ROGUKOL-121772 format. One line per field, with one value per residue (C-alpha): residue in three letters; x, z, y. Coordinates in steps of 0.25 Angstrom, whole numbers. Layout:
// residues N
code: [ALA / ...]
X: [X / ...]
Z: [Z / ...]
Y: [Y / ...]
***
This chain:
// residues 614
code: [MET / ALA / ALA / TYR / THR / SER / HIS / ALA / THR / ILE / ASP / GLU / ALA / ILE / ASP / ALA / ALA / GLN / PRO / PRO / ARG / ASP / VAL / VAL / ARG / GLU / GLN / LEU / ARG / ARG / ILE / LEU / ALA / GLU / PRO / THR / PHE / GLN / ALA / SER / GLY / PRO / ARG / ARG / ALA / PHE / LEU / ARG / PHE / VAL / VAL / GLU / GLU / THR / LEU / ALA / GLY / ARG / ALA / ASP / ARG / LEU / LYS / GLY / PHE / THR / ILE / ALA / GLN / ALA / VAL / PHE / ASP / ARG / ASP / ASP / ASP / PHE / ASP / PRO / GLN / THR / ASP / PRO / VAL / VAL / ARG / VAL / GLU / ALA / ARG / ARG / LEU / ARG / ARG / ASP / LEU / ASP / GLY / TYR / TYR / ALA / GLY / PRO / GLY / ARG / CYS / ASP / GLN / LEU / ILE / ILE / SER / ILE / PRO / LYS / GLY / GLY / TYR / LEU / PRO / ARG / PHE / ASP / THR / ARG / GLU / ILE / GLU / ALA / ASP / GLY / LEU / ALA / GLY / THR / THR / GLY / SER / SER / THR / ALA / MET / SER / GLY / MET / SER / ARG / THR / ALA / PHE / LEU / GLY / GLU / LEU / THR / ARG / SER / GLY / GLN / LEU / HIS / VAL / ARG / PHE / GLY / TRP / ALA / THR / ALA / GLY / LEU / LEU / ALA / LEU / LEU / LEU / LEU / VAL / ALA / ILE / VAL / MET / GLY / ILE / HIS / GLN / PRO / ARG / GLN / SER / GLY / GLU / GLU / ALA / ALA / GLY / SER / PRO / ARG / LEU / PRO / SER / VAL / LEU / VAL / ARG / PRO / PHE / LEU / ALA / ALA / ASP / ARG / SER / VAL / SER / THR / GLY / ILE / LEU / ALA / ASP / GLY / ILE / THR / ASN / GLU / LEU / VAL / SER / ASN / LEU / MET / ARG / PHE / PRO / ASP / PHE / ARG / LEU / TYR / LEU / ALA / PRO / LEU / GLY / HIS / ASP / GLU / ARG / ASP / ALA / ALA / ASP / LEU / ASP / ARG / ARG / VAL / ALA / GLU / ASP / VAL / SER / TYR / LEU / VAL / SER / GLY / GLU / MET / VAL / LEU / ASP / GLY / ASP / GLN / PHE / ARG / LEU / SER / ALA / HIS / LEU / VAL / ASP / VAL / ALA / SER / GLY / ARG / VAL / ILE / TRP / SER / GLU / THR / TYR / ALA / ARG / ASP / LEU / THR / THR / MET / ASN / LEU / VAL / GLU / LEU / GLN / ALA / ASP / LEU / ALA / GLY / GLU / ILE / ALA / SER / THR / LEU / GLY / GLN / PRO / TYR / GLY / VAL / VAL / ARG / ASN / ASP / ILE / LEU / ALA / ARG / VAL / GLY / THR / TYR / VAL / PRO / THR / GLU / LEU / GLU / SER / TYR / TYR / CYS / VAL / LEU / ARG / ALA / TYR / GLN / HIS / ARG / ARG / SER / LEU / ASP / GLU / ARG / GLU / ARG / GLY / GLY / VAL / ARG / ALA / CYS / ILE / GLU / ALA / ALA / VAL / ARG / ARG / ASP / PRO / ALA / TYR / ALA / GLU / ALA / TRP / ALA / MET / LEU / ALA / TRP / HIS / HIS / LEU / ASP / GLU / ALA / ARG / PHE / PRO / ALA / ALA / LYS / SER / PRO / ASP / ALA / ALA / GLU / ARG / ALA / TYR / THR / LEU / ALA / PHE / SER / ALA / ALA / SER / LYS / ALA / LEU / ALA / LEU / ASP / PRO / GLU / ASN / VAL / GLN / ALA / LEU / LYS / SER / LEU / SER / ALA / ILE / HIS / HIS / TYR / ARG / GLY / ASN / TYR / GLU / GLU / GLY / TRP / ARG / LEU / ALA / ARG / LEU / ALA / LEU / GLU / ARG / ASN / PRO / HIS / ASP / PRO / ASP / THR / LEU / ALA / GLN / LEU / GLY / TRP / ARG / LEU / ALA / ILE / ARG / GLY / ARG / PHE / GLU / GLU / GLY / GLU / ALA / LEU / LEU / ARG / ARG / ALA / ILE / ASP / ARG / THR / ILE / SER / PRO / PRO / GLY / TRP / TYR / TYR / HIS / LEU / ILE / THR / ILE / GLU / HIS / MET / MET / ARG / GLY / GLU / TYR / ALA / GLU / MET / LEU / ALA / THR / ALA / GLN / LEU / GLY / ALA / ALA / SER / GLY / GLY / SER / MET / ALA / HIS / SER / PHE / VAL / ALA / VAL / ALA / GLU / ALA / ASN / LEU / GLY / ARG / PRO / GLU / ALA / ALA / ARG / ALA / ALA / LEU / LEU / ARG / MET / ALA / GLU / ALA / SER / PRO / ALA / TRP / ALA / ALA / ASP / PRO / ALA / THR / ASN / PHE / ARG / ILE / HIS / GLY / ALA / THR / ASP / GLU / ILE / VAL / GLU / ALA / LEU / MET / SER / GLY / LEU / ARG / ARG / ALA / GLY / TRP / HIS / GLY / ALA / LYS / ALA / ALA / ALA / MET / PRO / GLU / GLY / VAL / VAL / ALA / PRO / VAL / VAL / HIS]
X: [107 / 112 / 115 / 125 / 124 / 137 / 136 / 145 / 144 / 150 / 154 / 139 / 135 / 145 / 140 / 127 / 132 / 138 / 149 / 162 / 172 / 182 / 171 / 168 / 182 / 184 / 173 / 178 / 192 / 185 / 178 / 190 / 199 / 189 / 196 / 182 / 178 / 176 / 178 / 190 / 201 / 193 / 180 / 187 / 193 / 179 / 173 / 185 / 183 / 168 / 169 / 181 / 175 / 162 / 169 / 177 / 165 / 166 / 154 / 148 / 160 / 156 / 152 / 156 / 165 / 173 / 174 / 178 / 190 / 194 / 192 / 193 / 203 / 194 / 197 / 189 / 183 / 176 / 162 / 153 / 144 / 155 / 163 / 154 / 166 / 160 / 146 / 151 / 161 / 151 / 142 / 152 / 157 / 143 / 143 / 156 / 151 / 139 / 147 / 156 / 144 / 137 / 150 / 162 / 156 / 142 / 146 / 151 / 143 / 146 / 142 / 148 / 139 / 138 / 123 / 119 / 117 / 130 / 143 / 141 / 144 / 134 / 138 / 129 / 130 / 123 / 121 / 127 / 126 / 137 / 134 / 145 / 156 / 158 / 164 / 163 / 152 / 159 / 173 / 184 / 195 / 189 / 189 / 203 / 210 / 198 / 186 / 172 / 167 / 178 / 177 / 162 / 164 / 174 / 165 / 153 / 161 / 166 / 151 / 155 / 147 / 132 / 129 / 115 / 110 / 97 / 88 / 93 / 107 / 105 / 97 / 110 / 114 / 101 / 101 / 116 / 119 / 129 / 132 / 127 / 121 / 105 / 93 / 85 / 76 / 66 / 76 / 75 / 87 / 95 / 95 / 106 / 121 / 118 / 111 / 119 / 123 / 122 / 113 / 103 / 109 / 102 / 102 / 102 / 99 / 109 / 102 / 111 / 115 / 109 / 114 / 106 / 111 / 108 / 121 / 128 / 141 / 134 / 126 / 139 / 145 / 132 / 133 / 148 / 145 / 133 / 142 / 154 / 144 / 139 / 153 / 157 / 144 / 147 / 159 / 150 / 146 / 132 / 122 / 117 / 116 / 107 / 111 / 100 / 104 / 112 / 105 / 91 / 79 / 69 / 59 / 70 / 74 / 60 / 59 / 72 / 68 / 55 / 61 / 72 / 63 / 61 / 75 / 82 / 82 / 91 / 93 / 105 / 104 / 111 / 111 / 122 / 125 / 138 / 139 / 153 / 163 / 152 / 146 / 135 / 130 / 118 / 116 / 105 / 102 / 87 / 79 / 71 / 59 / 56 / 63 / 71 / 84 / 95 / 106 / 109 / 122 / 126 / 141 / 147 / 160 / 169 / 174 / 186 / 192 / 189 / 186 / 173 / 179 / 184 / 170 / 163 / 172 / 171 / 156 / 153 / 163 / 157 / 143 / 146 / 153 / 142 / 132 / 140 / 149 / 147 / 142 / 135 / 121 / 115 / 120 / 115 / 102 / 100 / 103 / 94 / 83 / 85 / 82 / 79 / 73 / 82 / 75 / 80 / 86 / 94 / 100 / 114 / 115 / 111 / 121 / 132 / 127 / 126 / 140 / 145 / 138 / 145 / 158 / 156 / 157 / 162 / 153 / 156 / 142 / 137 / 147 / 140 / 127 / 133 / 142 / 130 / 122 / 134 / 136 / 121 / 123 / 134 / 126 / 114 / 122 / 135 / 140 / 138 / 153 / 150 / 144 / 156 / 165 / 157 / 158 / 173 / 173 / 166 / 175 / 186 / 180 / 180 / 195 / 199 / 190 / 195 / 189 / 191 / 193 / 205 / 215 / 209 / 196 / 201 / 209 / 196 / 189 / 200 / 199 / 184 / 185 / 195 / 186 / 174 / 182 / 188 / 174 / 169 / 180 / 178 / 163 / 167 / 182 / 179 / 171 / 176 / 171 / 178 / 191 / 190 / 187 / 199 / 208 / 204 / 206 / 221 / 223 / 219 / 227 / 239 / 240 / 239 / 245 / 235 / 224 / 227 / 228 / 214 / 209 / 214 / 208 / 195 / 197 / 200 / 187 / 179 / 185 / 172 / 170 / 175 / 175 / 186 / 194 / 192 / 197 / 209 / 213 / 210 / 220 / 231 / 230 / 230 / 243 / 249 / 246 / 238 / 240 / 234 / 224 / 219 / 216 / 208 / 200 / 197 / 192 / 183 / 177 / 175 / 167 / 159 / 146 / 146 / 161 / 162 / 170 / 182 / 185 / 191 / 199 / 212 / 211 / 209 / 222 / 230 / 226 / 230 / 244 / 245 / 241 / 229 / 220 / 208 / 207 / 209 / 197 / 188 / 190 / 190 / 176 / 171 / 176 / 169 / 156 / 154 / 159 / 170 / 181 / 193 / 186 / 184 / 198 / 202 / 193 / 199 / 214 / 210 / 202 / 214 / 224 / 215 / 215 / 201 / 202 / 187 / 184 / 195 / 190 / 176 / 181 / 188 / 175 / 168 / 180 / 178 / 163 / 164 / 174 / 179 / 190 / 195 / 196 / 203 / 215 / 215 / 229 / 226 / 214 / 221 / 232 / 221 / 217 / 231 / 235 / 250 / 258 / 259 / 244 / 241 / 252 / 246 / 231 / 235 / 243 / 230 / 221 / 229 / 230 / 214 / 214 / 215 / 224 / 219 / 205 / 198 / 184 / 174 / 160 / 155 / 142 / 142 / 156 / 163 / 178 / 182 / 196 / 203 / 203 / 209]
Z: [136 / 143 / 134 / 137 / 128 / 130 / 134 / 135 / 150 / 150 / 165 / 168 / 159 / 165 / 179 / 173 / 171 / 157 / 154 / 160 / 151 / 152 / 148 / 135 / 132 / 134 / 124 / 114 / 115 / 113 / 101 / 95 / 98 / 92 / 79 / 71 / 75 / 61 / 63 / 55 / 62 / 61 / 66 / 78 / 81 / 79 / 90 / 100 / 98 / 101 / 113 / 119 / 117 / 123 / 135 / 137 / 138 / 124 / 117 / 113 / 103 / 95 / 83 / 69 / 67 / 80 / 76 / 62 / 67 / 78 / 71 / 56 / 55 / 49 / 50 / 54 / 40 / 42 / 37 / 41 / 29 / 18 / 27 / 33 / 40 / 54 / 50 / 41 / 51 / 63 / 55 / 52 / 67 / 71 / 62 / 67 / 82 / 78 / 71 / 84 / 93 / 84 / 84 / 93 / 103 / 104 / 119 / 123 / 134 / 130 / 116 / 110 / 99 / 91 / 89 / 76 / 75 / 82 / 87 / 102 / 106 / 115 / 125 / 128 / 137 / 135 / 144 / 139 / 148 / 148 / 155 / 163 / 159 / 170 / 165 / 150 / 148 / 143 / 145 / 135 / 141 / 139 / 124 / 122 / 110 / 106 / 97 / 103 / 94 / 97 / 112 / 112 / 104 / 115 / 126 / 120 / 117 / 131 / 136 / 144 / 137 / 132 / 127 / 127 / 121 / 125 / 115 / 120 / 118 / 104 / 100 / 99 / 88 / 81 / 67 / 66 / 54 / 45 / 30 / 21 / 7 / 8 / 3 / 14 / 4 / 15 / 24 / 24 / 22 / 35 / 40 / 46 / 45 / 39 / 27 / 23 / 9 / 11 / 4 / 10 / 11 / 12 / 25 / 30 / 43 / 49 / 59 / 69 / 64 / 72 / 79 / 73 / 83 / 94 / 101 / 108 / 100 / 87 / 92 / 95 / 82 / 75 / 82 / 78 / 63 / 63 / 69 / 60 / 48 / 52 / 53 / 40 / 33 / 38 / 29 / 17 / 14 / 9 / 18 / 32 / 41 / 53 / 63 / 71 / 86 / 91 / 101 / 97 / 97 / 86 / 91 / 91 / 77 / 72 / 78 / 71 / 58 / 58 / 62 / 51 / 40 / 33 / 33 / 30 / 16 / 20 / 32 / 35 / 44 / 47 / 56 / 60 / 66 / 73 / 74 / 80 / 69 / 59 / 57 / 47 / 45 / 36 / 32 / 24 / 18 / 16 / 10 / 21 / 12 / 5 / 14 / 2 / 5 / -3 / 2 / 10 / 13 / 23 / 28 / 34 / 41 / 48 / 61 / 61 / 50 / 57 / 70 / 74 / 72 / 58 / 55 / 60 / 51 / 39 / 39 / 42 / 31 / 21 / 23 / 24 / 11 / 4 / 9 / 7 / -5 / -17 / -26 / -15 / -11 / -6 / -17 / -27 / -21 / -20 / -34 / -38 / -30 / -35 / -49 / -57 / -46 / -36 / -23 / -23 / -9 / -14 / -27 / -21 / -15 / -28 / -36 / -27 / -30 / -45 / -44 / -37 / -48 / -59 / -52 / -56 / -71 / -73 / -85 / -93 / -98 / -84 / -78 / -81 / -75 / -63 / -61 / -63 / -52 / -42 / -45 / -42 / -29 / -23 / -27 / -20 / -8 / -7 / 6 / 0 / 0 / -8 / -19 / -20 / -20 / -32 / -39 / -38 / -44 / -56 / -58 / -57 / -68 / -77 / -75 / -76 / -87 / -97 / -110 / -118 / -107 / -107 / -96 / -90 / -89 / -82 / -72 / -69 / -66 / -57 / -49 / -48 / -43 / -33 / -28 / -27 / -19 / -10 / -7 / -4 / 6 / 12 / 15 / 20 / 23 / 24 / 12 / 5 / -9 / -8 / -4 / -16 / -26 / -21 / -21 / -36 / -39 / -34 / -41 / -55 / -52 / -50 / -35 / -33 / -19 / -14 / -21 / -14 / -1 / -2 / -7 / 5 / 14 / 8 / 11 / 25 / 26 / 20 / 19 / 16 / 2 / -9 / -19 / -10 / -11 / -26 / -29 / -20 / -27 / -41 / -39 / -33 / -44 / -55 / -50 / -50 / -36 / -39 / -27 / -18 / -28 / -32 / -18 / -15 / -28 / -25 / -11 / -17 / -27 / -16 / -8 / -19 / -23 / -37 / -40 / -51 / -63 / -60 / -47 / -56 / -65 / -58 / -55 / -70 / -73 / -63 / -70 / -83 / -77 / -73 / -86 / -80 / -92 / -89 / -75 / -81 / -90 / -78 / -70 / -82 / -85 / -71 / -73 / -86 / -81 / -75 / -88 / -91 / -101 / -92 / -89 / -104 / -107 / -97 / -104 / -117 / -112 / -105 / -117 / -126 / -118 / -117 / -132 / -134 / -144 / -148 / -133 / -131 / -143 / -137 / -123 / -130 / -137 / -123 / -118 / -128 / -126 / -111 / -113 / -126 / -119 / -112 / -125 / -132 / -122 / -112 / -108 / -104 / -96 / -89 / -85 / -80 / -70 / -65 / -71 / -71 / -84 / -83 / -82 / -93 / -102 / -99 / -102 / -115 / -120 / -117 / -124 / -136 / -136 / -135 / -148 / -143 / -151 / -148 / -151 / -163 / -166 / -171 / -174 / -160 / -152 / -146 / -150 / -143 / -147 / -151 / -149 / -161 / -160 / -168]
Y: [-236 / -224 / -212 / -201 / -189 / -180 / -166 / -154 / -156 / -170 / -170 / -168 / -179 / -189 / -186 / -189 / -204 / -201 / -212 / -207 / -201 / -212 / -222 / -214 / -213 / -228 / -231 / -221 / -228 / -242 / -237 / -231 / -243 / -253 / -258 / -260 / -245 / -240 / -225 / -218 / -210 / -197 / -203 / -209 / -195 / -189 / -199 / -196 / -181 / -181 / -190 / -183 / -169 / -174 / -180 / -167 / -159 / -153 / -159 / -146 / -145 / -157 / -150 / -153 / -142 / -146 / -160 / -157 / -149 / -158 / -171 / -169 / -158 / -148 / -133 / -121 / -120 / -134 / -133 / -145 / -142 / -145 / -155 / -165 / -173 / -172 / -176 / -188 / -193 / -192 / -201 / -211 / -211 / -214 / -226 / -230 / -230 / -237 / -248 / -249 / -250 / -260 / -269 / -269 / -259 / -265 / -270 / -256 / -249 / -235 / -230 / -218 / -212 / -199 / -196 / -190 / -175 / -171 / -176 / -177 / -191 / -199 / -210 / -221 / -233 / -247 / -259 / -272 / -285 / -294 / -307 / -314 / -304 / -294 / -281 / -282 / -272 / -259 / -265 / -264 / -271 / -285 / -283 / -276 / -283 / -290 / -286 / -285 / -296 / -305 / -302 / -305 / -318 / -322 / -319 / -326 / -339 / -339 / -337 / -324 / -314 / -312 / -297 / -292 / -280 / -273 / -266 / -253 / -256 / -262 / -250 / -242 / -252 / -251 / -245 / -244 / -235 / -239 / -238 / -250 / -253 / -254 / -247 / -241 / -234 / -229 / -222 / -207 / -198 / -195 / -181 / -173 / -176 / -190 / -185 / -173 / -176 / -191 / -201 / -210 / -224 / -238 / -246 / -260 / -267 / -277 / -286 / -293 / -307 / -318 / -330 / -341 / -351 / -341 / -343 / -332 / -334 / -333 / -321 / -314 / -317 / -313 / -299 / -298 / -301 / -291 / -280 / -283 / -283 / -270 / -264 / -270 / -264 / -250 / -250 / -250 / -235 / -235 / -241 / -239 / -250 / -253 / -263 / -270 / -271 / -283 / -291 / -287 / -297 / -300 / -289 / -279 / -284 / -283 / -269 / -264 / -270 / -262 / -249 / -250 / -256 / -244 / -240 / -253 / -260 / -272 / -281 / -289 / -301 / -314 / -327 / -335 / -349 / -353 / -368 / -372 / -369 / -366 / -352 / -348 / -334 / -331 / -316 / -309 / -296 / -293 / -282 / -277 / -272 / -285 / -295 / -300 / -307 / -299 / -307 / -319 / -327 / -338 / -338 / -351 / -350 / -361 / -355 / -365 / -355 / -342 / -336 / -328 / -315 / -318 / -324 / -311 / -302 / -312 / -313 / -298 / -294 / -303 / -299 / -284 / -285 / -293 / -282 / -270 / -272 / -263 / -274 / -282 / -287 / -274 / -264 / -274 / -275 / -260 / -258 / -269 / -263 / -249 / -252 / -240 / -232 / -226 / -219 / -204 / -206 / -218 / -211 / -208 / -222 / -228 / -220 / -226 / -240 / -237 / -232 / -245 / -253 / -245 / -249 / -263 / -262 / -247 / -246 / -234 / -232 / -231 / -222 / -209 / -212 / -218 / -205 / -196 / -204 / -203 / -188 / -186 / -194 / -185 / -173 / -178 / -184 / -176 / -183 / -197 / -202 / -215 / -207 / -198 / -210 / -217 / -203 / -204 / -218 / -212 / -200 / -210 / -219 / -207 / -205 / -220 / -224 / -212 / -217 / -204 / -195 / -185 / -185 / -172 / -179 / -191 / -182 / -174 / -187 / -192 / -178 / -180 / -194 / -190 / -178 / -187 / -198 / -188 / -182 / -196 / -198 / -184 / -188 / -202 / -205 / -220 / -222 / -234 / -230 / -217 / -223 / -233 / -222 / -214 / -226 / -228 / -214 / -215 / -228 / -222 / -210 / -219 / -218 / -233 / -233 / -223 / -230 / -243 / -236 / -230 / -244 / -251 / -240 / -242 / -257 / -254 / -246 / -258 / -271 / -277 / -270 / -279 / -267 / -261 / -274 / -275 / -260 / -262 / -275 / -270 / -258 / -266 / -277 / -267 / -262 / -276 / -279 / -292 / -300 / -290 / -285 / -298 / -303 / -290 / -292 / -307 / -303 / -292 / -302 / -312 / -302 / -296 / -301 / -297 / -292 / -281 / -285 / -276 / -284 / -295 / -286 / -287 / -302 / -304 / -296 / -304 / -317 / -310 / -306 / -321 / -326 / -333 / -330 / -340 / -334 / -320 / -323 / -328 / -315 / -306 / -312 / -309 / -295 / -293 / -297 / -283 / -277 / -268 / -267 / -271 / -284 / -287 / -284 / -294 / -304 / -301 / -303 / -317 / -322 / -318 / -325 / -338 / -339 / -334 / -322 / -321 / -319 / -309 / -301 / -301 / -296 / -285 / -280 / -281 / -272 / -262 / -262 / -260 / -248 / -243 / -234 / -247 / -255 / -243 / -243 / -254 / -251 / -237 / -241 / -252 / -242 / -232 / -242 / -243 / -256 / -259 / -260 / -275 / -276 / -267 / -274 / -288 / -283 / -276 / -288 / -297 / -287 / -287 / -302 / -301 / -292 / -278 / -269 / -255 / -250 / -244 / -238 / -249 / -251 / -255 / -252 / -238 / -234 / -245 / -245 / -259 / -265 / -270 / -286 / -296]
***
C-alpha cells in the first residue's frame, strides 16, 4: 500500500507521485454518492471541506476552530472545550469511512481517511487484482446504477471476476472500530479525543462468514453478508466492533485472534452453503474467554422466492437485530455475567443496561434506584449520549406517572426530560435512543405529529431496532391509527427475542375495540407477564366480558398492587398516555363491568389502595 500524507505544499507532494487532484476528487464524489454511506449531511460537508482545503494547499488551516465555523456554523465565540462538535463528528466520520471501505468501497484503489489526532486527510492506494476483467480496477463507470455487492455478484456468476486481497491490503480493514454490545472487560480506557467524558464500551469481533462449499459465488455472498452485518451493527450505539480482514487465511485469523483476545469478549462467525435454489447459513456468538456458545441459529432460505440481494439484506438485518436489540442475546448475557459485581470501568455502561431493563416493566419501586444510577453515569461520563437519553426517559416517567405529584412538579419533570434528551442529541445527533426519548416527550406534551416525525427519524437511523418499531407503533395506535400501529408492533414482536409486556398493549386494545375478547385476553396476559397496572386492567376488562367475574376481580386487585395511583383513576392515566376519548370510554366501561367503581383506602399490604369491587 502506498501512503500519501497531505502537506501544505500540495503541489510538491503531487509531483512526488501523490494521487492527482482529479483522482482524489473522483474518489470523494464516489464516496458521497454511495447510497449506503452512513454519514449525515454535516459530516459529508466536513469530509468535503477537509479534502478540498488540502487539495487547495490550505491544509494548515484544518483546525477545530476553522472547521467549526466553516462546516458547523459556529461563531467567533466557539469554545472546543465546551462544544465538542468537531471532535465528536470527526470520530463518527472516521467510523463512516471505515464502514464504506469495509463494504461498498472495499474494491476502491484510493482510500481517503482522517487519522486520529487531527483533521488532516490521508490518501492511500492499494493494489487489487482483477483476473480477466480489463479496466475494472479503480473504475467507477462499470458500476454506475448498480450497488457494489450486486455488481460483484453479477461478475462472479458470469465467471469474469475473482478478487484477491493481500495481507497488506486486508490490514486496512483489521480492527474496524464500530459501536456494539459486548463486554471487553480487559480493554483500557482510550486516551485523547476518544476518551473525553465518554465511557469505555464493550467490544466484539466479527469474523468473515465462510463459504462451507468453497465456491466462489458463495464466497462473494458470504463477504457481502459480513459487510452488511457490520454496517447494520454500526447502527446500535453501545458496542465497539472489530472486523477481521476479508480474504485472510487461517494463519492470519489465528494471529488476529491472539492480538485481540484481551480486548474482545464475544466473537461472531458463520458458515454458509448455496446448493442450487437452497441456501443455509449457520451463525454463532461465542464467549471468547470460555469458548461457550452464547447463541447459535441456522437460517434456511429458498432462493426461488428471493434474489441474492434480498437474501443478503434479510439475513444481515435479522442477525444484527438479534445481537444488537435492547432486549437481545448480548445485553442479556452481559447482565447475567455482571451479577452483583460491576467493574469500575463498566459502571456507566451497566447503568444504561439497567435503565433498559427497567423499561420492560416500568416498576415504580425500581425507578428511584435506576435514576440514581443514570445520574451517576452522566456525572462520571458527561459525553455519554446514551446515558443522557436514558436520563431523559426517567424524568419523563416522573412526569407521565404522576401519582400524587402536583402539576408544577410534573412540568418541572417534563422540562428536565427535554433538557436531557436535547443534551443527548447535541452529543450525538444520530443517537436513536435520544430521538426516541424526544419523540416520547413530544407525544406526552400533546405534540403528536412531531412525536411521530421523530420516531420515524429514529426508525430511519436504525430499522433493525425492534424497540423503535414498537414505540412508533404504540403511539400511532393509542391515537386511533390502529392499522399502521398494529403492523409496526407485530413486526417488533416478531423481531424481539423477549418482548416487553407493553409491546402487546395496543394490540390488546385493538382487540377490545373490535369486541374480540378471547383474543384480547390472550394478548393482555402476554403483556401482564412483565407486570404493570395497564396490562392487568386489560385482563380485568377481557375476563369481565368473557363472563368470568372472579378472574376479573383478581385482575383488578393485581392492577391496584402494581400501581395504586393507576387503580385510583385509570381514566386520567389513560389520557396522560394520549389515549383517544373512544379508547378511554371503552376501557372504563370494561373496568366498571369488571367491578371497578372508584377507589378507597383499604387494609391491603404496604398501603396499597384497593378498587371497590362487587
